[in-house]
PQR file with spaces between the fields and no chain letter, atoms N, CA, C, O and H, PARSE charges and radii, in Angstrom:
ATOM       1  N    MET     1     107.448   96.664   96.961 -0.4000 1.5000
ATOM       2  CA   MET     1     108.012   97.479   95.922 -0.0000 2.0000
ATOM       3  C    MET     1     107.571   96.932   94.571  0.5500 1.7000
ATOM       4  O    MET     1     107.507   95.719   94.372 -0.5500 1.4000
ATOM       5  N    SER     2     107.281   97.802   93.681 -0.4000 1.5000
ATOM       6  CA   SER     2     106.844   97.420   92.349 -0.0000 2.0000
ATOM       7  C    SER     2     107.996   96.780   91.570  0.5500 1.7000
ATOM       8  O    SER     2     109.161   97.135   91.748 -0.5500 1.4000
ATOM       9  H    SER     2     107.333   98.788   93.842  0.4000 1.0000
ATOM      10  N    LEU     3     107.642   95.838   90.711 -0.4000 1.5000
ATOM      11  CA   LEU     3     108.666   95.201   89.889 -0.0000 2.0000
ATOM      12  C    LEU     3     109.063   96.068   88.708  0.5500 1.7000
ATOM      13  O    LEU     3     110.158   95.915   88.167 -0.5500 1.4000
ATOM      14  H    LEU     3     106.695   95.550   90.567  0.4000 1.0000
ATOM      15  N    THR     4     108.180   96.981   88.301 -0.4000 1.5000
ATOM      16  CA   THR     4     108.521   97.890   87.212 -0.0000 2.0000
ATOM      17  C    THR     4     109.127   99.154   87.804  0.5500 1.7000
ATOM      18  O    THR     4     108.722   99.624   88.867 -0.5500 1.4000
ATOM      19  H    THR     4     107.291   97.105   88.740  0.4000 1.0000
ATOM      20  N    LYS     5     110.092   99.682   87.100 -0.4000 1.5000
ATOM      21  CA   LYS     5     110.774  100.881   87.585 -0.0000 2.0000
ATOM      22  C    LYS     5     110.777  101.935   86.494  0.5500 1.7000
ATOM      23  O    LYS     5     110.890  101.629   85.307 -0.5500 1.4000
ATOM      24  H    LYS     5     110.421   99.300   86.236  0.4000 1.0000
ATOM      25  N    LYS     6     110.652  103.180   86.920 -0.4000 1.5000
ATOM      26  CA   LYS     6     110.712  104.310   86.003 -0.0000 2.0000
ATOM      27  C    LYS     6     112.171  104.652   85.733  0.5500 1.7000
ATOM      28  O    LYS     6     113.029  104.514   86.606 -0.5500 1.4000
ATOM      29  H    LYS     6     110.560  103.429   87.884  0.4000 1.0000
ATOM      30  N    THR     7     112.431  105.088   84.542 -0.4000 1.5000
ATOM      31  CA   THR     7     113.763  105.510   84.160 -0.0000 2.0000
ATOM      32  C    THR     7     113.762  107.021   83.982  0.5500 1.7000
ATOM      33  O    THR     7     112.851  107.574   83.365 -0.5500 1.4000
ATOM      34  H    THR     7     111.734  105.200   83.833  0.4000 1.0000
ATOM      35  N    PHE     8     114.780  107.693   84.521 -0.4000 1.5000
ATOM      36  CA   PHE     8     114.911  109.131   84.341 -0.0000 2.0000
ATOM      37  C    PHE     8     116.367  109.529   84.474  0.5500 1.7000
ATOM      38  O    PHE     8     117.186  108.779   85.005 -0.5500 1.4000
ATOM      39  H    PHE     8     115.519  107.244   85.022  0.4000 1.0000
ATOM      40  N    VAL     9     116.676  110.709   83.987 -0.4000 1.5000
ATOM      41  CA   VAL     9     118.040  111.221   84.049 -0.0000 2.0000
ATOM      42  C    VAL     9     118.191  112.040   85.319  0.5500 1.7000
ATOM      43  O    VAL     9     117.324  112.843   85.662 -0.5500 1.4000
ATOM      44  H    VAL     9     116.011  111.318   83.555  0.4000 1.0000
ATOM      45  N    LEU    10     119.294  111.831   86.005 -0.4000 1.5000
ATOM      46  CA   LEU    10     119.601  112.591   87.214 -0.0000 2.0000
ATOM      47  C    LEU    10     120.913  113.319   86.977  0.5500 1.7000
ATOM      48  O    LEU    10     121.937  112.704   86.678 -0.5500 1.4000
ATOM      49  H    LEU    10     119.998  111.179   85.726  0.4000 1.0000
ATOM      50  N    ARG    11     120.867  114.626   87.115 -0.4000 1.5000
ATOM      51  CA   ARG    11     122.083  115.424   86.939 -0.0000 2.0000
ATOM      52  C    ARG    11     122.588  115.852   88.320  0.5500 1.7000
ATOM      53  O    ARG    11     121.910  116.580   89.046 -0.5500 1.4000
ATOM      54  H    ARG    11     120.035  115.125   87.358  0.4000 1.0000
ATOM      55  N    ILE    12     123.772  115.392   88.661 -0.4000 1.5000
ATOM      56  CA   ILE    12     124.396  115.792   89.931 -0.0000 2.0000
ATOM      57  C    ILE    12     125.854  116.138   89.663  0.5500 1.7000
ATOM      58  O    ILE    12     126.440  115.690   88.678 -0.5500 1.4000
ATOM      59  H    ILE    12     124.322  114.801   88.072  0.4000 1.0000
ATOM      60  N    ASN    13     126.426  116.930   90.540 -0.4000 1.5000
ATOM      61  CA   ASN    13     127.827  117.328   90.325 -0.0000 2.0000
ATOM      62  C    ASN    13     128.761  116.167   90.659  0.5500 1.7000
ATOM      63  O    ASN    13     128.380  115.207   91.329 -0.5500 1.4000
ATOM      64  H    ASN    13     125.950  117.295   91.340  0.4000 1.0000
ATOM      65  N    ASP    14     129.988  116.286   90.174 -0.4000 1.5000
ATOM      66  CA   ASP    14     130.978  115.210   90.339 -0.0000 2.0000
ATOM      67  C    ASP    14     131.260  114.874   91.800  0.5500 1.7000
ATOM      68  O    ASP    14     131.409  113.706   92.157 -0.5500 1.4000
ATOM      69  H    ASP    14     130.298  117.065   89.630  0.4000 1.0000
ATOM      70  N    GLU    15     131.332  115.895   92.632 -0.4000 1.5000
ATOM      71  CA   GLU    15     131.630  115.672   94.049 -0.0000 2.0000
ATOM      72  C    GLU    15     130.528  114.850   94.722  0.5500 1.7000
ATOM      73  O    GLU    15     130.814  113.932   95.491 -0.5500 1.4000
ATOM      74  H    GLU    15     131.210  116.844   92.342  0.4000 1.0000
ATOM      75  N    THR    16     129.285  115.179   94.431 -0.4000 1.5000
ATOM      76  CA   THR    16     128.156  114.433   95.003 -0.0000 2.0000
ATOM      77  C    THR    16     128.155  112.997   94.495  0.5500 1.7000
ATOM      78  O    THR    16     127.941  112.060   95.265 -0.5500 1.4000
ATOM      79  H    THR    16     129.052  115.924   93.806  0.4000 1.0000
ATOM      80  N    PHE    17     128.395  112.827   93.190 -0.4000 1.5000
ATOM      81  CA   PHE    17     128.421  111.476   92.630 -0.0000 2.0000
ATOM      82  C    PHE    17     129.543  110.647   93.261  0.5500 1.7000
ATOM      83  O    PHE    17     129.348  109.475   93.582 -0.5500 1.4000
ATOM      84  H    PHE    17     128.568  113.588   92.565  0.4000 1.0000
ATOM      85  N    SER    18     130.697  111.251   93.433 -0.4000 1.5000
ATOM      86  CA   SER    18     131.823  110.526   94.032 -0.0000 2.0000
ATOM      87  C    SER    18     131.505  110.092   95.461  0.5500 1.7000
ATOM      88  O    SER    18     131.838  108.980   95.870 -0.5500 1.4000
ATOM      89  H    SER    18     130.855  112.203   93.172  0.4000 1.0000
ATOM      90  N    ALA    19     130.859  110.981   96.216 -0.4000 1.5000
ATOM      91  CA   ALA    19     130.477  110.635   97.589 -0.0000 2.0000
ATOM      92  C    ALA    19     129.457  109.497   97.595  0.5500 1.7000
ATOM      93  O    ALA    19     129.554  108.580   98.410 -0.5500 1.4000
ATOM      94  H    ALA    19     130.589  111.884   95.884  0.4000 1.0000
ATOM      95  N    LEU    20     128.478  109.554   96.684 -0.4000 1.5000
ATOM      96  CA   LEU    20     127.491  108.473   96.574 -0.0000 2.0000
ATOM      97  C    LEU    20     128.150  107.163   96.166  0.5500 1.7000
ATOM      98  O    LEU    20     127.827  106.106   96.709 -0.5500 1.4000
ATOM      99  H    LEU    20     128.400  110.299   96.021  0.4000 1.0000
ATOM     100  N    ALA    21     129.065  107.227   95.219 -0.4000 1.5000
ATOM     101  CA   ALA    21     129.740  106.024   94.744 -0.0000 2.0000
ATOM     102  C    ALA    21     130.546  105.368   95.865  0.5500 1.7000
ATOM     103  O    ALA    21     130.547  104.145   96.001 -0.5500 1.4000
ATOM     104  H    ALA    21     129.328  108.085   94.777  0.4000 1.0000
ATOM     105  N    LYS    22     131.222  106.174   96.656 -0.4000 1.5000
ATOM     106  CA   LYS    22     132.003  105.644   97.782 -0.0000 2.0000
ATOM     107  C    LYS    22     131.088  105.007   98.813  0.5500 1.7000
ATOM     108  O    LYS    22     131.364  103.910   99.298 -0.5500 1.4000
ATOM     109  H    LYS    22     131.222  107.168   96.546  0.4000 1.0000
ATOM     110  N    TRP    23     129.996  105.692   99.151 -0.4000 1.5000
ATOM     111  CA   TRP    23     129.019  105.179  100.112 -0.0000 2.0000
ATOM     112  C    TRP    23     128.427  103.863   99.605  0.5500 1.7000
ATOM     113  O    TRP    23     128.313  102.894  100.355 -0.5500 1.4000
ATOM     114  H    TRP    23     129.772  106.583   98.757  0.4000 1.0000
ATOM     115  N    ALA    24     128.054  103.842   98.331 -0.4000 1.5000
ATOM     116  CA   ALA    24     127.483  102.623   97.739 -0.0000 2.0000
ATOM     117  C    ALA    24     128.486  101.476   97.800  0.5500 1.7000
ATOM     118  O    ALA    24     128.130  100.352   98.152 -0.5500 1.4000
ATOM     119  H    ALA    24     128.147  104.630   97.722  0.4000 1.0000
ATOM     120  N    GLU    25     129.718  101.759   97.462 -0.4000 1.5000
ATOM     121  CA   GLU    25     130.758  100.724   97.503 -0.0000 2.0000
ATOM     122  C    GLU    25     130.940  100.185   98.920  0.5500 1.7000
ATOM     123  O    GLU    25     131.094   98.979   99.112 -0.5500 1.4000
ATOM     124  H    GLU    25     130.006  102.673   97.176  0.4000 1.0000
ATOM     125  N    ASP    26     130.923  101.074   99.907 -0.4000 1.5000
ATOM     126  CA   ASP    26     131.071  100.660  101.303 -0.0000 2.0000
ATOM     127  C    ASP    26     129.946   99.725  101.749  0.5500 1.7000
ATOM     128  O    ASP    26     130.140   98.889  102.631 -0.5500 1.4000
ATOM     129  H    ASP    26     130.798  102.054   99.750  0.4000 1.0000
ATOM     130  N    GLU    27     128.774   99.870  101.137 -0.4000 1.5000
ATOM     131  CA   GLU    27     127.620   99.052  101.509 -0.0000 2.0000
ATOM     132  C    GLU    27     127.294   97.983  100.466  0.5500 1.7000
ATOM     133  O    GLU    27     126.218   97.386  100.488 -0.5500 1.4000
ATOM     134  H    GLU    27     128.616  100.549  100.420  0.4000 1.0000
ATOM     135  N    PHE    28     128.247   97.749   99.544 -0.4000 1.5000
ATOM     136  CA   PHE    28     128.122   96.712   98.513 -0.0000 2.0000
ATOM     137  C    PHE    28     126.864   96.894   97.663  0.5500 1.7000
ATOM     138  O    PHE    28     126.153   95.931   97.377 -0.5500 1.4000
ATOM     139  H    PHE    28     129.121   98.234   99.526  0.4000 1.0000
ATOM     140  N    ARG    29     126.598   98.141   97.263 -0.4000 1.5000
ATOM     141  CA   ARG    29     125.470   98.455   96.384 -0.0000 2.0000
ATOM     142  C    ARG    29     125.989   99.184   95.148  0.5500 1.7000
ATOM     143  O    ARG    29     127.111   99.690   95.126 -0.5500 1.4000
ATOM     144  H    ARG    29     127.176   98.924   97.495  0.4000 1.0000
ATOM     145  N    SER    30     125.146   99.221   94.125 -0.4000 1.5000
ATOM     146  CA   SER    30     125.431  100.095   92.988 -0.0000 2.0000
ATOM     147  C    SER    30     125.047  101.512   93.395  0.5500 1.7000
ATOM     148  O    SER    30     124.347  101.708   94.388 -0.5500 1.4000
ATOM     149  H    SER    30     124.235   98.809   94.143  0.4000 1.0000
ATOM     150  N    VAL    31     125.501  102.490   92.635 -0.4000 1.5000
ATOM     151  CA   VAL    31     125.110  103.879   92.922 -0.0000 2.0000
ATOM     152  C    VAL    31     123.594  103.999   92.798  0.5500 1.7000
ATOM     153  O    VAL    31     122.950  104.649   93.621 -0.5500 1.4000
ATOM     154  H    VAL    31     126.069  102.331   91.828  0.4000 1.0000
ATOM     155  N    ASN    32     123.032  103.376   91.778 -0.4000 1.5000
ATOM     156  CA   ASN    32     121.583  103.416   91.600 -0.0000 2.0000
ATOM     157  C    ASN    32     120.872  102.801   92.808  0.5500 1.7000
ATOM     158  O    ASN    32     119.905  103.368   93.316 -0.5500 1.4000
ATOM     159  H    ASN    32     123.555  102.848   91.109  0.4000 1.0000
ATOM     160  N    GLY    33     121.346  101.660   93.259 -0.4000 1.5000
ATOM     161  CA   GLY    33     120.755  101.009   94.431 -0.0000 2.0000
ATOM     162  C    GLY    33     120.869  101.871   95.676  0.5500 1.7000
ATOM     163  O    GLY    33     119.956  101.910   96.501 -0.5500 1.4000
ATOM     164  H    GLY    33     122.132  101.199   92.847  0.4000 1.0000
ATOM     165  N    GLN    34     122.000  102.566   95.809 -0.4000 1.5000
ATOM     166  CA   GLN    34     122.196  103.434   96.965 -0.0000 2.0000
ATOM     167  C    GLN    34     121.217  104.611   96.925  0.5500 1.7000
ATOM     168  O    GLN    34     120.632  104.972   97.947 -0.5500 1.4000
ATOM     169  H    GLN    34     122.741  102.535   95.139  0.4000 1.0000
ATOM     170  N    ILE    35     121.044  105.199   95.756 -0.4000 1.5000
ATOM     171  CA   ILE    35     120.092  106.315   95.621 -0.0000 2.0000
ATOM     172  C    ILE    35     118.680  105.837   95.941  0.5500 1.7000
ATOM     173  O    ILE    35     117.936  106.530   96.635 -0.5500 1.4000
ATOM     174  H    ILE    35     121.519  104.906   94.926  0.4000 1.0000
ATOM     175  N    GLU    36     118.303  104.658   95.444 -0.4000 1.5000
ATOM     176  CA   GLU    36     116.983  104.104   95.756 -0.0000 2.0000
ATOM     177  C    GLU    36     116.807  103.916   97.259  0.5500 1.7000
ATOM     178  O    GLU    36     115.760  104.258   97.808 -0.5500 1.4000
ATOM     179  H    GLU    36     118.908  104.095   94.880  0.4000 1.0000
ATOM     180  N    MET    37     117.833  103.370   97.931 -0.4000 1.5000
ATOM     181  CA   MET    37     117.760  103.151   99.372 -0.0000 2.0000
ATOM     182  C    MET    37     117.590  104.472  100.114  0.5500 1.7000
ATOM     183  O    MET    37     116.776  104.575  101.032 -0.5500 1.4000
ATOM     184  H    MET    37     118.684  103.093   97.485  0.4000 1.0000
ATOM     185  N    ILE    38     118.362  105.480   99.714 -0.4000 1.5000
ATOM     186  CA   ILE    38     118.277  106.796  100.363 -0.0000 2.0000
ATOM     187  C    ILE    38     116.885  107.392  100.182  0.5500 1.7000
ATOM     188  O    ILE    38     116.301  107.913  101.132 -0.5500 1.4000
ATOM     189  H    ILE    38     119.023  105.396   98.968  0.4000 1.0000
ATOM     190  N    LEU    39     116.355  107.316   98.969 -0.4000 1.5000
ATOM     191  CA   LEU    39     115.026  107.872   98.703 -0.0000 2.0000
ATOM     192  C    LEU    39     113.932  107.126   99.460  0.5500 1.7000
ATOM     193  O    LEU    39     113.023  107.746  100.011 -0.5500 1.4000
ATOM     194  H    LEU    39     116.829  106.893   98.197  0.4000 1.0000
ATOM     195  N    GLU    40     114.017  105.790   99.488 -0.4000 1.5000
ATOM     196  CA   GLU    40     113.028  104.988  100.236 -0.0000 2.0000
ATOM     197  C    GLU    40     113.024  105.373  101.710  0.5500 1.7000
ATOM     198  O    GLU    40     111.964  105.562  102.307 -0.5500 1.4000
ATOM     199  H    GLU    40     114.755  105.286   99.040  0.4000 1.0000
ATOM     200  N    LYS    41     114.211  105.486  102.291 -0.4000 1.5000
ATOM     201  CA   LYS    41     114.311  105.846  103.709 -0.0000 2.0000
ATOM     202  C    LYS    41     113.768  107.248  103.953  0.5500 1.7000
ATOM     203  O    LYS    41     113.044  107.477  104.922 -0.5500 1.4000
ATOM     204  H    LYS    41     115.072  105.332  101.806  0.4000 1.0000
ATOM     205  N    ALA    42     114.112  108.175  103.086 -0.4000 1.5000
ATOM     206  CA   ALA    42     113.631  109.550  103.245 -0.0000 2.0000
ATOM     207  C    ALA    42     112.106  109.609  103.154  0.5500 1.7000
ATOM     208  O    ALA    42     111.468  110.310  103.940 -0.5500 1.4000
ATOM     209  H    ALA    42     114.701  107.990  102.299  0.4000 1.0000
ATOM     210  N    LEU    43     111.524  108.889  102.217 -0.4000 1.5000
ATOM     211  CA   LEU    43     110.064  108.875  102.071 -0.0000 2.0000
ATOM     212  C    LEU    43     109.388  108.273  103.301  0.5500 1.7000
ATOM     213  O    LEU    43     108.355  108.773  103.746 -0.5500 1.4000
ATOM     214  H    LEU    43     112.042  108.320  101.579  0.4000 1.0000
ATOM     215  N    LYS    44     109.951  107.223  103.844 -0.4000 1.5000
ATOM     216  CA   LYS    44     109.388  106.603  105.042 -0.0000 2.0000
ATOM     217  C    LYS    44     109.544  107.508  106.250  0.5500 1.7000
ATOM     218  O    LYS    44     108.639  107.596  107.080 -0.5500 1.4000
ATOM     219  H    LYS    44     110.790  106.817  103.483  0.4000 1.0000
ATOM     220  N    ASP    45     110.696  108.191  106.359 -0.4000 1.5000
ATOM     221  CA   ASP    45     110.959  109.072  107.500 -0.0000 2.0000
ATOM     222  C    ASP    45     109.976  110.231  107.585  0.5500 1.7000
ATOM     223  O    ASP    45     109.657  110.691  108.681 -0.5500 1.4000
ATOM     224  H    ASP    45     111.431  108.120  105.685  0.4000 1.0000
ATOM     225  N    VAL    46     109.495  110.706  106.446 -0.4000 1.5000
ATOM     226  CA   VAL    46     108.549  111.831  106.450 -0.0000 2.0000
ATOM     227  C    VAL    46     107.113  111.358  106.199  0.5500 1.7000
ATOM     228  O    VAL    46     106.226  112.147  105.873 -0.5500 1.4000
ATOM     229  H    VAL    46     109.754  110.331  105.555  0.4000 1.0000
ATOM     230  N    CYS    47     106.914  110.041  106.362 -0.4000 1.5000
ATOM     231  CA   CYS    47     105.581  109.426  106.236 -0.0000 2.0000
ATOM     232  C    CYS    47     104.941  109.664  104.868  0.5500 1.7000
ATOM     233  O    CYS    47     103.724  109.827  104.772 -0.5500 1.4000
ATOM     234  H    CYS    47     107.634  109.400  106.627  0.4000 1.0000
ATOM     235  N    ARG    48     105.739  109.684  103.833 -0.4000 1.5000
ATOM     236  CA   ARG    48     105.226  109.815  102.469 -0.0000 2.0000
ATOM     237  C    ARG    48     105.056  108.457  101.802  0.5500 1.7000
ATOM     238  O    ARG    48     104.448  108.348  100.737 -0.5500 1.4000
ATOM     239  H    ARG    48     106.727  109.552  103.911  0.4000 1.0000
ATOM     240  N    LYS    49     105.596  107.427  102.437 -0.4000 1.5000
ATOM     241  CA   LYS    49     105.474  106.068  101.919 -0.0000 2.0000
ATOM     242  C    LYS    49     105.340  105.128  103.094  0.5500 1.7000
ATOM     243  O    LYS    49     106.106  105.204  104.054 -0.5500 1.4000
ATOM     244  H    LYS    49     106.089  107.516  103.302  0.4000 1.0000
ATOM     245  N    LYS    50     104.367  104.244  103.016 -0.4000 1.5000
ATOM     246  CA   LYS    50     104.149  103.305  104.107 -0.0000 2.0000
ATOM     247  C    LYS    50     105.167  102.183  104.056  0.5500 1.7000
ATOM     248  O    LYS    50     105.548  101.703  102.988 -0.5500 1.4000
ATOM     249  H    LYS    50     103.745  104.182  102.235  0.4000 1.0000
ATOM     250  N    MET    51     105.589  101.786  105.227 -0.4000 1.5000
ATOM     251  CA   MET    51     106.480  100.644  105.342 -0.0000 2.0000
ATOM     252  C    MET    51     105.647   99.372  105.224  0.5500 1.7000
ATOM     253  O    MET    51     104.453   99.391  105.520 -0.5500 1.4000
ATOM     254  H    MET    51     105.280  102.176  106.095  0.4000 1.0000
ATOM     255  N    LYS    52     106.245   98.287  104.803 -0.4000 1.5000
ATOM     256  CA   LYS    52     105.534   97.024  104.679 -0.0000 2.0000
ATOM     257  C    LYS    52     104.911   96.617  106.008  0.5500 1.7000
ATOM     258  O    LYS    52     103.800   96.088  106.035 -0.5500 1.4000
ATOM     259  H    LYS    52     107.216   98.271  104.562  0.4000 1.0000
ATOM     260  N    THR    53     105.615   96.859  107.110 -0.4000 1.5000
ATOM     261  CA   THR    53     105.077   96.485  108.419 -0.0000 2.0000
ATOM     262  C    THR    53     103.837   97.311  108.755  0.5500 1.7000
ATOM     263  O    THR    53     102.932   96.816  109.427 -0.5500 1.4000
ATOM     264  H    THR    53     106.518   97.289  107.089  0.4000 1.0000
ATOM     265  N    ASP    54     103.782   98.568  108.295 -0.4000 1.5000
ATOM     266  CA   ASP    54     102.605   99.403  108.520 -0.0000 2.0000
ATOM     267  C    ASP    54     101.393   98.834  107.791  0.5500 1.7000
ATOM     268  O    ASP    54     100.280   98.848  108.318 -0.5500 1.4000
ATOM     269  H    ASP    54     104.517   98.971  107.749  0.4000 1.0000
ATOM     270  N    ILE    55     101.613   98.337  106.582 -0.4000 1.5000
ATOM     271  CA   ILE    55     100.520   97.754  105.806 -0.0000 2.0000
ATOM     272  C    ILE    55      99.989   96.510  106.506  0.5500 1.7000
ATOM     273  O    ILE    55      98.777   96.303  106.569 -0.5500 1.4000
ATOM     274  H    ILE    55     102.517   98.326  106.154  0.4000 1.0000
ATOM     275  N    VAL    56     100.887   95.679  107.033 -0.4000 1.5000
ATOM     276  CA   VAL    56     100.481   94.476  107.763 -0.0000 2.0000
ATOM     277  C    VAL    56      99.679   94.862  109.004  0.5500 1.7000
ATOM     278  O    VAL    56      98.658   94.240  109.296 -0.5500 1.4000
ATOM     279  H    VAL    56     101.871   95.846  106.982  0.4000 1.0000
ATOM     280  N    LYS    57     100.128   95.879  109.734 -0.4000 1.5000
ATOM     281  CA   LYS    57      99.420   96.326  110.932 -0.0000 2.0000
ATOM     282  C    LYS    57      98.008   96.800  110.594  0.5500 1.7000
ATOM     283  O    LYS    57      97.064   96.492  111.322 -0.5500 1.4000
ATOM     284  H    LYS    57     100.958   96.384  109.497  0.4000 1.0000
ATOM     285  N    VAL    58      97.853   97.538  109.510 -0.4000 1.5000
ATOM     286  CA   VAL    58      96.532   98.031  109.099 -0.0000 2.0000
ATOM     287  C    VAL    58      95.626   96.860  108.742  0.5500 1.7000
ATOM     288  O    VAL    58      94.467   96.831  109.154 -0.5500 1.4000
ATOM     289  H    VAL    58      98.619   97.788  108.919  0.4000 1.0000
ATOM     290  N    LYS    59      96.133   95.903  107.988 -0.4000 1.5000
ATOM     291  CA   LYS    59      95.328   94.743  107.600 -0.0000 2.0000
ATOM     292  C    LYS    59      94.932   93.930  108.827  0.5500 1.7000
ATOM     293  O    LYS    59      93.796   93.462  108.913 -0.5500 1.4000
ATOM     294  H    LYS    59      97.075   95.926  107.653  0.4000 1.0000
ATOM     295  N    THR    60      95.848   93.754  109.778 -0.4000 1.5000
ATOM     296  CA   THR    60      95.542   93.031  111.010 -0.0000 2.0000
ATOM     297  C    THR    60      94.462   93.755  111.794  0.5500 1.7000
ATOM     298  O    THR    60      93.531   93.126  112.295 -0.5500 1.4000
ATOM     299  H    THR    60      96.770   94.134  109.709  0.4000 1.0000
ATOM     300  N    TYR    61      94.579   95.089  111.905 -0.4000 1.5000
ATOM     301  CA   TYR    61      93.582   95.899  112.611 -0.0000 2.0000
ATOM     302  C    TYR    61      92.223   95.762  111.933  0.5500 1.7000
ATOM     303  O    TYR    61      91.204   95.626  112.611 -0.5500 1.4000
ATOM     304  H    TYR    61      95.336   95.601  111.498  0.4000 1.0000
ATOM     305  N    GLN    62      92.199   95.796  110.603 -0.4000 1.5000
ATOM     306  CA   GLN    62      90.944   95.672  109.866 -0.0000 2.0000
ATOM     307  C    GLN    62      90.300   94.305  110.096  0.5500 1.7000
ATOM     308  O    GLN    62      89.082   94.215  110.250 -0.5500 1.4000
ATOM     309  H    GLN    62      93.026   95.907  110.052  0.4000 1.0000
ATOM     310  N    LYS    63      91.105   93.242  110.121 -0.4000 1.5000
ATOM     311  CA   LYS    63      90.573   91.903  110.363 -0.0000 2.0000
ATOM     312  C    LYS    63      89.988   91.800  111.767  0.5500 1.7000
ATOM     313  O    LYS    63      88.913   91.230  111.953 -0.5500 1.4000
ATOM     314  H    LYS    63      92.094   93.314  109.996  0.4000 1.0000
ATOM     315  N    LYS    64      90.698   92.356  112.766 -0.4000 1.5000
ATOM     316  CA   LYS    64      90.197   92.316  114.144 -0.0000 2.0000
ATOM     317  C    LYS    64      88.879   93.096  114.249  0.5500 1.7000
ATOM     318  O    LYS    64      87.949   92.654  114.923 -0.5500 1.4000
ATOM     319  H    LYS    64      91.571   92.820  112.615  0.4000 1.0000
ATOM     320  N    ALA    65      88.799   94.230  113.597 -0.4000 1.5000
ATOM     321  CA   ALA    65      87.573   95.029  113.635 -0.0000 2.0000
ATOM     322  C    ALA    65      86.428   94.278  112.963  0.5500 1.7000
ATOM     323  O    ALA    65      85.290   94.331  113.428 -0.5500 1.4000
ATOM     324  H    ALA    65      89.554   94.589  113.049  0.4000 1.0000
ATOM     325  N    GLU    66      86.722   93.590  111.890 -0.4000 1.5000
ATOM     326  CA   GLU    66      85.706   92.814  111.187 -0.0000 2.0000
ATOM     327  C    GLU    66      85.201   91.666  112.049  0.5500 1.7000
ATOM     328  O    GLU    66      84.003   91.382  112.071 -0.5500 1.4000
ATOM     329  H    GLU    66      87.647   93.546  111.511  0.4000 1.0000
ATOM     330  N    ILE    67      86.107   91.007  112.755 -0.4000 1.5000
ATOM     331  CA   ILE    67      85.711   89.893  113.650 -0.0000 2.0000
ATOM     332  C    ILE    67      84.837   90.411  114.775  0.5500 1.7000
ATOM     333  O    ILE    67      83.821   89.795  115.096 -0.5500 1.4000
ATOM     334  H    ILE    67      87.080   91.237  112.737  0.4000 1.0000
ATOM     335  N    LYS    68      85.208   91.525  115.382 -0.4000 1.5000
ATOM     336  CA   LYS    68      84.402   92.101  116.461 -0.0000 2.0000
ATOM     337  C    LYS    68      83.027   92.493  115.946  0.5500 1.7000
ATOM     338  O    LYS    68      82.033   92.339  116.655 -0.5500 1.4000
ATOM     339  H    LYS    68      86.034   92.025  115.121  0.4000 1.0000
ATOM     340  N    LYS    69      82.963   92.987  114.747 -0.4000 1.5000
ATOM     341  CA   LYS    69      81.690   93.414  114.159 -0.0000 2.0000
ATOM     342  C    LYS    69      80.755   92.214  113.945  0.5500 1.7000
ATOM     343  O    LYS    69      79.537   92.334  114.080 -0.5500 1.4000
ATOM     344  H    LYS    69      83.771   93.112  114.171  0.4000 1.0000
ATOM     345  N    ASN    70      81.334   91.075  113.613 -0.4000 1.5000
ATOM     346  CA   ASN    70      80.541   89.878  113.338 -0.0000 2.0000
ATOM     347  C    ASN    70      80.140   89.122  114.597  0.5500 1.7000
ATOM     348  O    ASN    70      79.322   88.204  114.529 -0.5500 1.4000
ATOM     349  H    ASN    70      82.323   90.978  113.503  0.4000 1.0000
ATOM     350  N    ILE    71      80.700   89.490  115.742 -0.4000 1.5000
ATOM     351  CA   ILE    71      80.376   88.788  116.996 -0.0000 2.0000
ATOM     352  C    ILE    71      79.069   89.264  117.547  0.5500 1.7000
ATOM     353  O    ILE    71      78.632   88.790  118.595 -0.5500 1.4000
ATOM     354  H    ILE    71      81.364   90.236  115.798  0.4000 1.0000
């Protein structure tokens, strides 16, 4: 995850915010942290963002292919 974060305004209704706030509190997160977690999971679930383990697997595969090529 990048260390820099974009700032933007999010407009949601009171009921949605209250539900998010309760969920965040239950998981010991801020509302902002909870929204980030939800978005990260959603992006990974629809394959719009690679998981760290996927990146490691690709790099490992590339190294193995490179070794075989050099043999």
